[in-house]
C-alpha positions, 0 to 999 in steps of 0.5 A, spaced: 559 381 440 565 386 441 564 392 436 571 395 436 576 393 432 583 391 435 586 390 429 589 384 426 595 380 430 600 376 426 597 369 428 590 372 424 593 372 417 593 366 412 597 366 406 592 367 400 588 371 404 585 377 401 582 383 405 578 389 402 580 395 406 574 400 408 573 407 407 574 409 399 577 416 399 575 421 393 582 426 392 581 433 391 586 439 389 586 440 396 590 434 397 596 437 392 596 443 397 596 439 403 602 435 400 606 441 398 605 444 405 607 438 408 614 437 403 618 442 399 615 439 393 616 442 387 616 438 381 613 442 375 608 436 372 605 436 379 605 443 380 601 446 374 596 444 369 599 448 364 605 445 364 602 438 365 598 439 358 604 441 355 607 435 356 601 431 354 597 430 360 589 432 361 591 436 367 596 435 373 596 429 376 596 428 384 603 427 386 605 420 386 607 419 393 601 423 395 596 417 391 601 412 395 599 414 401 592 414 400 592 407 397 597 405 403 593 408 409 587 404 407 591 398 409 593 400 416 587 398 420 587 391 417 595 390 416 599 394 421 595 397 426 599 392 431 606 393 427 612 394 431 615 397 424 614 396 417 620 393 413 621 394 406 617 394 399 618 391 392 614 391 386 611 397 386 608 400 380 604 406 378 600 404 373 595 410 371 595 417 374 591 419 379 587 426 378 583 431 382 576 427 383 578 420 382 576 416 388 581 410 391 580 404 395 585 398 396 585 391 397 591 387 399 593 379 399 597 376 404 603 373 400 608 370 406 608 369 413 614 368 417 614 368 425 620 371 429 625 367 433 622 370 439 616 368 438 612 374 440 611 377 433 612 376 425 613 378 419 607 379 414 608 380 407 602 383 403 601 385 395 597 391 395 593 394 389 589 401 389 584 402 384 579 408 382 572 409 381 573 406 374 576 399 376 583 401 373 588 399 377 592 405 379 598 402 383 601 396 386 606 394 391 608 389 396 610 390 403 612 387 409 611 389 416 613 386 423 606 385 427 606 383 434 602 376 436 596 377 441 597 370 443 605 368 444 603 361 445 599 361 438 602 356 434 607 359 428 604 358 421 608 355 416 613 359 413 612 362 406 617 368 404 615 370 397 620 370 391 619 378 389 623 381 383 629 385 386 629 390 381 623 391 376 625 391 368 624 398 364 619 393 361 615 393 367 614 400 367 608 404 365 608 410 362 602 414 362 598 415 356 599 421 352 606 423 356 611 427 351 617 431 353 619 433 346 617 440 348 619 440 355 620 447 358 626 446 362 626 454 364 619 452 367 621 446 370 627 449 374 633 445 372 637 444 365 639 437 367 636 432 362 636 424 362 643 424 358 646 429 363 646 423 368 651 417 368 650 411 371 654 411 378 654 418 379 652 421 386 648 427 388 648 431 394 642 435 395 644 439 400 638 442 403 635 439 410 629 439 414 627 438 421 621 434 422 616 437 427 611 433 431 605 437 428 607 436 421 608 428 422 601 428 425 598 432 420 600 427 415 598 421 418 591 424 419 591 426 412 592 419 409 588 416 415 594 412 417 592 409 424 598 405 426 598 406 434 606 407 434 605 413 430 599 416 434 600 413 441 606 415 445 605 409 450 606 404 445 613 404 445 618 403 451 621 409 449 615 413 450 616 416 442 612 416 437 615 413 430 615 418 424 611 414 419 616 412 414 612 414 408 613 421 411 620 420 410 620 418 404 616 424 401 621 429 405 627 425 401 623 426 395 622 433 395 629 434 397 631 431 391 629 436 387 635 440 388 639 436 383 633 432 380 628 437 378 627 433 372 626 427 375 618 428 374 614 422 375 615 416 379 613 409 376 617 404 379 619 402 386 624 396 386 626 396 393 625 400 400 628 399 407 627 404 413 634 403 415 632 406 422 627 409 426 626 417 425 623 421 431 621 429 431 627 433 432 631 429 427 634 433 421 632 429 414 638 430 408 638 426 402 643 424 397 642 420 390 646 414 387 644 413 379 643 406 378 641 405 371 638 408 365 633 406 360 629 408 354 621 408 354 617 408 348 614 415 349 617 421 345 622 424 349 621 420 355 627 416 359 627 412 365 632 413 370 633 408 376 635 412 382 637 410 390 635 415 394 638 415 401 635 419 407 639 421 413 639 424 420 646 427 419 653 424 417 656 425 411 653 424 404 654 417 400 656 413 406 650 408 407 653 401 411 658 399 415 664 394 415 659 389 418 654 390 412 649 394 416 646 400 415 650 406 419 645 409 425 644 415 421 641 412 415 633 413 415 631 410 409 634 407 403 629 407 396 630 404 390 626 407 384 625 408 377 623 415 374 621 418 368 625 424 365 626 428 359 631 426 354 
């Protein structure tokens, strides 16, 4: 009996299958330090215990995307070890803040399958849940990933494509218990712009750029125990390049968005996401945002803003797709999310 794990291939999945992922992870304050070393992350709520307490939280949480990476990383050996590419996200919700000392684990349910026309791979749809040591669901999201077939002659499964929400409603969003922005300190946060200063349709060029380095990408994927072969093994791709983990691009773009959205403190919803083109070491990531929607929340002084965050590797800002409706080749990421901001 083989002792090693070759990973699941497309023909190994069944709709309704539930996979409990191995190796729970206890996060510490070191997670924050490493996250801030990898990305120019400066949002005050995730940087200062004192700032977080002034906003009604017991302490500064672990960055929302750092928590996402931990939950996501657990799933890789079972879902995307043999992935060609991670394709998209939907129905992502951050439900409970993650604090230093919390232990996170993940489970996934297969909710859809579709074999590709080439017969060599297929798309697997999963809904992943991350929970803490108290059994609370801290976050959930759906994603779909293209996975290789091990046996090209294996019969194609019945095609099931899940009906996922294109956009979460404001009522779907979970505002952390106790969060209160009535006494929000804009000076300490670093920017004066509040919820009312942003208009639907407004676009923001975040100006700065960061060149991706091979070493930092490898550190990030190891930190979150992301073992997908396309990120580690240069022999997997025909071009001999290691693909930069898509979450690395998401975190880099989110950190760059601080310049213009420094008060978009907490990500609470992920409506959609597409890794439009591959990212490789040496690419310089820049970002721009479009304001898509705004909503009130029940929490004192807290508003929700829906944002489209686009990461690019060159080209002019605010250009997304060509006349053919396809993403321009310089577009890396198209992410639609909800964030909480002081009113």
